[in-house]
C-alpha positions in Angstrom: 38.1 -0.6 20.8 34.4 -1.6 20.4 32.6 0.9 18.3 29.1 2.1 18.8 26.3 0.6 16.6 25.2 3.1 14.0 22.1 5.0 15.1 19.2 5.0 12.7 16.0 6.9 13.4 12.9 5.9 11.4 10.1 8.4 11.2 6.8 6.4 10.8 5.8 2.9 11.9 3.9 2.0 8.7 4.6 -1.3 7.1 7.6 0.2 5.3 9.1 1.6 8.5 8.4 -1.6 10.4 10.0 -3.8 7.8 13.0 -1.6 7.6 13.3 -1.5 11.4 13.3 -5.3 11.5 16.0 -5.6 8.8 18.2 -2.9 10.2 18.0 -4.0 13.8 18.8 -7.6 12.7 21.9 -6.2 11.0 23.1 -4.6 14.2 21.9 -1.0 13.8 20.7 0.9 16.8 17.2 1.6 15.6 14.7 4.0 17.0 11.2 4.3 15.5 9.1 7.4 16.0 5.4 7.5 15.2 2.7 10.1 15.7 0.1 7.4 16.4 -0.5 5.2 19.4 0.3 1.8 17.7 2.3 0.4 14.8 0.8 0.0 11.3 0.4 3.5 9.9 -2.5 3.1 7.3 -2.7 -0.5 8.5 -4.8 0.7 11.4 -7.8 -0.4 13.4 -10.8 1.2 15.0 -12.7 -0.1 18.0 -16.1 -1.8 17.7 -18.5 -3.9 19.8 -17.0 -7.0 18.0 -13.4 -6.0 18.6 -10.8 -4.0 16.6 -11.9 -3.5 12.9 -9.3 -3.2 10.2 -9.7 0.3 8.7 -6.9 0.3 6.2 -5.4 -2.3 3.7 -7.4 -5.5 3.7 -5.9 -7.5 0.8 -2.7 -9.5 1.3 -1.1 -10.5 -2.0 2.4 -11.4 -3.1 3.0 -13.6 -0.1 6.7 -14.4 -1.1 7.5 -10.7 -0.3 6.6 -11.3 3.3 8.2 -14.8 3.4 11.4 -13.2 2.2 11.3 -10.5 4.9 10.9 -13.1 7.7 13.5 -15.5 6.1 16.1 -12.7 5.8 16.0 -12.2 9.6 16.1 -15.9 10.4 12.4 -16.4 11.0 9.5 -18.2 9.3 6.4 -16.4 8.4 4.0 -19.2 9.4 5.6 -19.5 12.8 4.3 -16.0 13.7 1.2 -15.5 11.6 -1.7 -17.6 10.4 -2.5 -16.8 6.8 -5.7 -18.3 5.2 -5.7 -18.6 1.4 -8.9 -17.4 0.0 -10.6 -19.7 -2.5 -12.7 -16.7 -3.7 -10.4 -13.8 -4.5 -13.4 -11.4 -4.7 -17.1 -11.5 -5.4 -18.6 -8.9 -7.7 -22.1 -7.6 -8.0 -23.7 -5.4 -10.6 -26.9 -3.5 -10.3 -28.4 -5.5 -13.2 -28.3 -8.7 -11.1 -25.1 -10.1 -12.5 -22.6 -11.7 -10.1 -19.1 -13.1 -10.7 -16.7 -14.8 -8.4 -13.0 -14.7 -9.3 -11.4 -17.7 -7.8 -7.9 -18.8 -6.7 -8.3 -21.6 -9.2 -8.0 -20.0 -12.7 -10.0 -22.8 -14.3 -12.9 -22.1 -12.0 -12.6 -18.3 -12.7 -12.8 -19.0 -16.4 -15.8 -21.2 -15.9 -17.5 -18.5 -13.8 -16.8 -15.8 -16.5 -18.3 -18.1 -19.2 -21.3 -18.9 -17.0 -22.0 -15.2 -16.3 -21.0 -13.5 -19.5 -20.7 -16.2 -22.2 -18.1 -18.1 -24.2 -16.7 -15.0 -26.1 -16.1 -13.3 -22.7 -14.3 -16.4 -21.6 -11.9 -16.2 -24.5 -11.3 -12.5 -23.8 -10.7 -13.2 -20.1 -8.1 -15.9 -21.0 -6.3 -13.5 -23.4 -6.3 -10.6 -20.9 -5.0 -12.8 -18.1 -2.2 -14.1 -20.3 -1.3 -10.5 -21.1 -1.2 -9.5 -17.4 1.0 -12.5 -16.6 3.5 -11.7 -19.3 3.7 -8.1 -18.2 4.0 -9.0 -14.5 6.8 -11.5 -15.1 8.6 -9.1 -17.5 8.6 -6.0 -15.2 8.8 -7.6 -11.8 12.6 -7.6 -11.7 13.6 -4.4 -13.7 10.9 -2.3 -11.9 9.5 -3.5 -8.6 12.5 -5.5 -7.4 15.2 -3.0 -8.3 16.1 -0.2 -6.0 16.3 2.5 -8.7 14.3 1.7 -11.9 16.2 2.6 -15.0 14.5 3.5 -18.3 17.4 1.9 -20.2 17.1 -1.4 -18.4 13.3 -1.4 -19.0 13.9 -0.6 -22.6 16.3 -3.5 -23.0 13.8 -5.8 -21.4 11.2 -4.8 -24.0 13.7 -5.1 -26.9 14.5 -8.6 -25.8 10.8 -9.4 -25.8 9.1 -7.4 -28.6 5.8 -9.0 -27.8 5.7 -6.8 -24.7 5.1 -3.6 -26.8 1.6 -4.5 -27.8 1.0 -6.0 -24.4 2.0 -2.6 -22.8 -0.3 -0.7 -25.2 1.9 2.3 -24.5 -0.4 4.8 -26.1 -3.6 3.6 -24.3 -5.0 4.2 -20.9 -6.1 1.2 -18.9 -9.7 2.0 -19.7 -8.8 2.1 -23.4 -7.0 -1.2 -23.3 -10.0 -2.8 -21.4 -12.5 -1.5 -24.0 -10.4 -3.2 -26.6 -10.0 -6.4 -24.6 -13.6 -7.0 -23.5 -16.8 -6.8 -25.5 -18.9 -6.8 -22.3 -18.4 -3.4 -20.5 -19.0 -5.0 -17.1 -15.7 -6.9 -17.4 -13.9 -3.8 -18.5 -15.4 -2.1 -15.4 -14.2 -4.9 -13.2 -10.6 -4.8 -14.3 -10.5 -1.0 -14.5 -11.0 -1.1 -10.7 -7.4 -2.3 -10.3 -6.1 1.2 -11.1 -7.6 2.3 -7.8 -5.4 -0.2 -6.0 -2.6 2.4 -6.6 -4.8 5.4 -6.3 -5.5 6.1 -10.0 -8.4 6.3 -12.5 -8.5 3.8 -15.3 -9.3 6.7 -17.6 -5.9 8.3 -16.9 -3.7 5.4 -15.7 -1.4 3.6 -18.2 -2.5 0.3 -19.7 0.5 -1.5 -18.1 -1.4 -1.4 -14.8 -3.3 -4.4 -16.1 -0.5 -6.4 -14.6 -2.0 -5.8 -11.2 -4.5 -8.5 -12.0 -1.7 -11.0 -12.1 -0.5 -10.0 -8.6 -4.0 -10.8 -7.3 -4.5 -13.9 -9.5 -1.4 -15.4 -7.8 -3.3 -15.6 -4.6 -5.0 -13.6 -1.8 -4.7 -14.3 1.9 -6.5 -13.2 5.0 -4.5 -12.7 8.2 -6.0 -14.4 11.3 -6.9 -11.6 13.7 -6.8 -8.9 11.0 -4.2 -7.2 8.9 -3.0 -5.2 11.8 -1.5 -8.4 13.3 1.1 -8.3 10.5 2.2 -4.8 11.7 2.2 -5.9 15.4 4.2 -9.0 14.6 6.9 -7.2 12.6 7.2 -4.5 15.4 7.6 -7.2 18.0 10.3 -9.0 16.1 12.2 -5.7 15.6 11.9 -5.0 19.4 13.4 -8.4 20.1 16.4 -7.3 18.1 16.9 -4.1 20.0 14.7 -1.6 18.1 12.9 0.9 20.3 9.5 2.4 19.5 8.2 5.8 20.6 4.5 6.2 19.9 2.5 9.4 20.2 5.8 11.2 19.3 5.5 13.8 16.5 8.6 14.4 14.4 9.0 18.2 13.8 12.4 18.6 12.1 15.2 16.5 10.7 18.3 18.1 12.0 21.8 18.5 10.4 25.1 19.5 11.8 28.1 20.5 9.6 26.1 19.3 6.6 25.6 15.8 8.1 22.3 14.3 9.3 22.4 14.6 13.1 18.9 13.4 14.2 15.3 14.1 14.5 13.6 16.8 16.7 10.3 15.8 18.1 7.7 17.2 20.6 9.4 14.9 23.1 12.9 16.0 22.5 15.8 15.3 20.1 16.8 11.8 18.9 20.4 11.8 17.6 21.0 9.7 14.5 23.7 8.9 11.9 20.9 8.0 9.4 17.2 9.0 9.1 14.7 6.9 7.3 11.4 8.7 6.5 8.4 6.4 6.3 5.8 9.1 5.6 4.4 10.8 2.6 7.4 12.3 0.7 5.3 15.5 0.2 5.9 16.3 3.9 9.6 16.7 3.1 9.0 18.6 -0.1 6.7 21.1 1.6 9.0 21.8 4.5 7.0 20.0 7.2 10.2 18.4 8.6 12.2 21.6 8.3 13.6 23.8 5.6 16.8 21.9 5.6 15.0 18.7 4.4 13.0 20.4 1.6 15.6 19.6 -1.0 15.5 15.9 -0.3 12.5 15.3 -2.6 11.5 17.2 -5.7 7.9 18.5 -5.8 7.3 16.7 -9.1 8.0 13.5 -7.3 5.0 14.1 -5.1 2.5 15.7 -7.5 -0.1 15.2 -8.7 -1.8 13.4 -5.9 -3.4 10.0 -5.9 -7.0 9.2 -4.8 -8.2 9.2 -1.3 -11.1 7.3 0.2 -14.2 7.4 2.4 -13.7 4.4 4.8 -16.4 3.0 7.1 -15.3 0.5 9.8 -18.0 -1.0 12.0 -19.6 -4.0 13.5 -23.1 -5.1 12.6 -25.2 -8.1 11.6 -25.6 -8.4 7.8 -28.7 -9.8 6.1 -30.1 -10.2 2.6 -27.1 -11.0 0.4 -24.3 -13.6 0.3 -20.9 -12.0 0.9 -17.4 -13.2 0.4 -14.4 -12.0 2.4 -13.9 -9.4 -0.4 -17.1 -8.2 -2.2 -17.4 -5.4 -4.8 -20.6 -3.6 -5.6 -20.2 -1.7 -8.9 -21.6 1.7 -9.6 -23.8 2.1 -12.6 -21.6 4.4 -14.6 -17.8 4.3 -14.0 -17.2 7.3 -16.2 -19.4 9.4 -14.0 -17.6 8.2 -10.9 -14.1 9.0 -12.1 -15.3 12.3 -13.7 -16.5 13.4 -10.2 -13.2 12.3 -8.6 -11.2 14.2 -11.3 -13.2 17.4 -10.3 -12.4 16.9 -6.6 -16.0 15.9 -5.8 -17.5 13.0 -3.9 -18.9 10.6 -6.5 -22.7 10.0 -6.3 -22.6 6.7 -8.3 -19.6 5.0 -6.8 -18.3 1.4 -6.7 -18.2 0.1 -3.1 -15.7 -2.4 -1.8 -16.6 -4.3 1.4 -14.3 -6.5 3.5 -16.1 -9.0 5.8 -13.3 -9.4 8.3 -15.0 -12.3 10.1 -16.3 -14.1 7.0 -16.6 -17.8 7.8 -15.6 -17.4 11.4 -18.8 -16.3 13.2 -22.1 -17.8 13.9 -25.3 -16.7 12.3 -26.8 -13.7 14.0 -23.6 -12.6 15.6 -22.0 -9.2 15.1 -19.4 -9.2 12.4 -16.7 -6.6 11.5 -16.7 -4.8 8.2 -14.7 -2.2 6.3 -16.3 -0.3 3.4 -14.2 1.7 1.0 -15.5 4.2 -1.5 -13.0 6.1 -3.7 -12.7 9.8 -2.9 -10.6 12.7 -4.1 -7.9 14.4 -2.1 -9.1 16.8 0.6 -12.7 18.0 0.0 -13.8 21.5 0.6 -16.6 20.8 3.1 -16.0 17.7 5.2 -18.8 18.2 7.7 -21.3 18.4 4.9 -19.9 15.5 3.0 -19.7 13.1 5.9 -23.5 12.5 6.5 -24.1 12.6 2.7 -21.6 9.8 2.2 -23.0 7.7 5.0 -26.5 7.9 3.6 -25.4 7.3 0.1 -23.3 4.2 0.9 -25.9 2.4 3.0 -28.8 3.3 0.6 -26.7 1.8 -2.1 -26.2 -1.4 -0.2 -30.0 -1.6 0.3 -30.5 -1.3 -3.4 -28.4 -4.4 -3.8 -30.5 -6.2 -1.1 -27.9 -5.9 1.7 -28.7 -4.5 5.1 -26.8 -4.0 8.3 -28.2 -4.0 11.8 -27.6 -1.6 13.4 -27.0 0.7 10.4 -23.6 2.4 11.0 -23.7 6.1 11.5 -21.4 8.9 10.2 -19.2 8.4 13.3 -17.8 5.2 11.7 -16.6 7.1 8.7 -13.1 8.4 8.0 -13.0 11.0 5.2 -10.1 12.3 3.1 -9.7 15.2 5.6 -9.3 12.6 8.4 -6.6 10.8 6.5 -4.8 14.2 5.9 -4.8 14.8 9.6 -3.5 11.3 10.4 -0.8 11.4 7.7 0.5 15.0 7.6 1.0 16.8 4.2 -0.7 13.9 2.3 -3.8 15.9 1.4 -5.6 12.6 2.3 -4.0 10.8 -0.7 -3.5 7.2 0.4 -1.1 6.2 -2.4 1.4 9.1 -2.6 1.9 10.4 -6.1 -0.7 9.7 -8.8 0.0 6.8 -11.1 -1.4 8.7 -14.1 0.8 8.8 -17.2 3.1 6.2 -18.8 6.2 7.5 -17.0 4.6 7.8 -13.5 6.5 4.8 -12.2 9.8 6.5 -12.9 8.8 9.7 -11.1 8.4 8.3 -7.6 11.3 9.1 -5.3 13.6 6.2 -4.5 15.2 5.1 -1.2 18.2 7.5 -1.5 17.3 11.2 -1.4 19.4 14.2 -2.4 20.5 14.6 1.2 23.2 12.1 2.2 22.0 10.1 5.3 18.3 10.7 4.6 16.3 7.9 3.1 12.7 7.0 2.1 10.5 4.0 2.3 6.7 3.5 2.2 3.9 3.7 -0.4 4.9 7.1 -1.5 8.4 5.9 -2.6 9.5 3.4 -5.2 8.1 0.8 -6.0 4.8 2.3 -5.0 1.6 1.9 -3.1 0.2 -1.3 -1.5 1.4 -3.5 1.4 3.8 -5.7 -0.7 5.3 -2.7 -2.5 5.8 -0.7 0.7 7.5 -3.8 2.2 9.8 -4.0 -0.9 10.6 -0.4 -0.5 11.9 -1.2 3.0 14.2 -3.8 1.6 15.6 -1.2 -0.9 16.0 1.4 1.9 17.7 -1.0 4.3 20.1 -2.2 1.6 21.0 1.4 0.8 21.6 2.3 4.4 23.8 -0.8 5.0 25.8 -0.1 1.8 26.4 3.5 2.8 27.3 2.5 6.4 29.8 0.1 5.0 31.3 2.8 2.9 31.5 5.1 5.8 33.2 2.4 7.9 35.9 1.8 5.4 36.6 5.5 4.6 36.5 6.6 8.2 38.6 4.5 10.6 37.2 6.2 13.6 34.5 5.3 16.2 32.2 8.2 15.5 29.8 7.0 12.8 28.8 3.5 12.2 31.6 1.3 13.5 32.7 -1.5 11.2 29.2 -2.8 10.3 29.1 -4.4 6.8 26.7 -6.5 4.9 23.4 -6.1 3.0 19.8 -6.1 4.1 19.5 -9.7 3.4 22.7 -10.9 5.0 23.0 -12.8 8.3 22.6 -10.9 11.6 25.6 -9.0 12.9 25.1 -7.9 16.4 28.7 -7.8 17.4 30.4 -4.6 16.2 34.2 -4.3 16.6 
């Protein structure tokens, strides 16, 4: 007798949910994806403009092999579906004292630029810091990021095998403390301190080991032709060709259980039965009971608290004048301590670093409208969003004018998404864009993993291990898909019936198995 394919319902069509849908549908699962929004991508979203859709979420694509592996594991080739442009300039950086630094894909050129801007001593410090970041990244990639469940003992063994890692980790220092020790010029310390914000943290409270993020970027940065949202659209389409179905504008209200087993997901459009449920939302939504009292025990509150940073995000089309921009350009605030002190108090910073993505950089004619995204760090939900919105808009574009950059027309407050807006788009997140805060040396071990305390309920996305960022969320999908496939295989061998999962076997990276018998 032919047995039914196992039913998996995925809540959330962010990059984690999409990558998991592709892997699971390729493996022969009956996959249904539910999403509150009208299109795939989650935080990888766009907003409309006179120049076309503008990316209003993640803009930096790093760790390309993660995406190549995803496509290869389902019998596809990344470059057959997406055009990725390697950026020769990783990012351009401006300070208000007139200094400018380009970090390049070519490390020799980066070093030369550091020496030209900050001097020979700074060049030696940059080389030493980069070598440290490389050692840390290579040491902890496998036992932390690539493993489904990071184990303190395995990490300890890694360190004991390479004692040099102990001073590299600087376990008793914050990232800011390590950077003060590493760079005599405070501007370089400010630059590399910004990498803590990549995972929603402050350099003054995040562990020094986050210096390894620089190596992830130094390995290469790519832009996606058509915008980052094309990555989400492409993965969704590939999942659909393998039988996955997507239901947009469909809000999940409760994860249902019957006789102690996961039975499906209740939505505002009805009930979707399931053998397995994969939650690709902020784990705090489970812990706070947003998906029903029965799902609250899936995630411990300490795995979702304290919260990471949020952001104020402008997305607009305009004509820029007055300053040379790269695809990624950073405008540093005058006093980073003041910025992060304001954020720690839950206030909008008044002297903030601004990040600008020029989505059409190098692909438009002079005088044409171009698409831009501007990100300013923000705390989780503010007290008075209506008051903060116009203040933020004025502050941001006045700051650009101080640097000599102007936009015509000047974007208004309507182009801005606040932390409150992100909280509404991503329920129970409090606007935090990166899940749990990365503060503290053991923060990486406190994220929830793919398997939850409820059998049949799994997690993926930036709020789950291995953490925030597009590559990390994509890796989390691989962990979740592998856990689901392993558990389905276990069910198949222990229950010789046709009720749950058929005879499906294999891992998330095995060949496609569409025939179930």
